[in-house]
N, C-alpha and C positions, 0 to 999 in steps of 0.2 A: 633478520632478512627476511624469515618467513611471514611476519605481519605485513613489511611492506607488501608481497607478493599478494598475499588477501586482500587487502586492502586497494591494491593498483587494480586489481580483478572486479572487487565490489564497485569501486568510481566508475569503471571503463562500463560495468554493467548499467549501474544508476543512472550515468550520462546519455546512453544511448538509449534507456528506456524512456528518459525522460523528453527526448528529442521525439522518440516514435509515439509518444503518448499525448504530449501536446501536439502533436501534427495532425493525427489521426484517430484520438481517442481510443488506442488500440497499441496493446505490447506483443509483438510476433512470436509464435511458438519457436522459432527456430533462435531465435536470441534467449530466449529462458533456457530451451533446452542446451544451448552450446555452451551458456555458463555453468547448468547445472553440470552438465559433464566434465565441463574444466575443474570445478569445484572438486568432484570427487577423486578425477586423476591425479589434479594436485595434491589432495592428502592422501590419496595412495601411495603416489610415488616419494612422499616425502615422510610421510609417517606409516606408512603399511596398511594392517587392518586396523588398528586403531584412528586410523585418519579417515578410513571410510565410515566407520562408525560416528565420528565424530561429525561427517557430513551428512550423514543421516539422518541422524538426531535434529543439527542444524535445519533439514529440508521437512523434517515435521514439524518443528518448532514454527519455522516460517508459514507452512502451510494451513495444518489443524486449528490453528485461532481466525483465519481468515475466512473457511467455511461457511460459518455463520452469516457475515457480513456477506461472503457472494449469493447466499440461498435467498437473503433479504434484498438482494439486488442494490446493496449498498456499494460494492464494488464489481469489477469484473472480473471474469478467470485469469485475465493476462496478468492482473494485480497478484491473484492469488500465486499461481507460477512463479512472479517474478521474485517473491518472498522464499519460495521454495528453493531459488537457484541462488539467493544470495545466503539463504541458510547453507547451503552446499558449500558457499565458499568461506563465509566467516563464522559459521557453527551458531548454534542455539542462542547462546548469550548476544550477542551480539544483533544477530537476527531479531530477536524480541524486542531490545531495545531501540533498534529502528523503528520498528512496527509501533511500538509505544508511543514514540514522538511524533512519529509521520500519523496518528490515529488524531492526539492532540493539535496537531498541526491542521488536520483537516477537518476539525470540529472548529477551528478557529476561521479559518477560508471560509467555511459554509457559512458560518453567522456574519461573516462579511458580508459573504455574497447575497444571502436573505434581505441582510438591512439595506444594500445597495441596490436592489432589484424592485422597482415601484408595483410591477407588474404581482409577482409574490405575493407582496403585504397585501395585495386586493383580492387576491386567491384565499388568503390566510382568513381576511374579514369575511369572506362571502361564504367560506367553510364554516366558521366561527356562527354567522345566522342561519345557516342550514342546520345547525345542531337544536335550534331554538322553533325550526318550523314544525307547523302539524304535523304532514304528512311524512312517514318514515323512510319513503324513498329518496327525501332530499340528503339526507344523511349521508347514505351511500353514497347519491350522485356527487354530493361535494365533496367528498374524500377521495374519489375517483379522480375529479377533476384537478384536485391538489396534488395527488398522486401523479397523475400521467403527465402534466405541464412541471414536474418539478426541475429543478436546477441541477445540471453536474457540471463537473470541474474534473480533469485529468488528475488521478489520483497521485500520480509523480510529483505533480506541484507541491503536494507536503511531504512525500517520502523524500526528495532531496533535503530540504531544512530536516528533517527527523534524522536522516543520516549525517547531517554536518553536524548536529546537536550531539549526536549520540560520541562522533569521534572527539569532540571539545570537551566531555566529561569522560572520557576512557582514563583510567587510573595513568596510563601511558601513552602519551600523545607520539604517535608512531615515527614521527619524523623528524623528534629533538636529537637527532645524528647519533 
């Protein structure tokens, strides 16, 4: 029964975050804070202090790996907080699995976007040409143009399939009755 509640909360969190991220490229703090607190309260009430420890370790497992991506501007702070809230609900192991699959799906979607976007391909060629230009300032100019006009997509487009993949590969499918 416990797994059903955790996965239900996680599905609700990810569903709402998906809608918010796709619509506005933003995951609200109210959402992540509400589900973070829900995870802590749920585990405290069902397992006591060991449940709180389970949640806190889950939060750390969800947040710490994403700090580097956030600092490199690869993802937003909302995505980091989302994985903290997810970790509070489902724990470290599942949140890390969702994160791993999400990064893989994100890379795949990123490659598809790059291939489909002709203007980005043109910027790549211009950047490559600037590497061989004589004046040194063209190197940084080409890179800054490439970085400034880079493609972005809502990370939740990769997180939802990552979460579904995680559920499919769980030892025990939770909805088997």
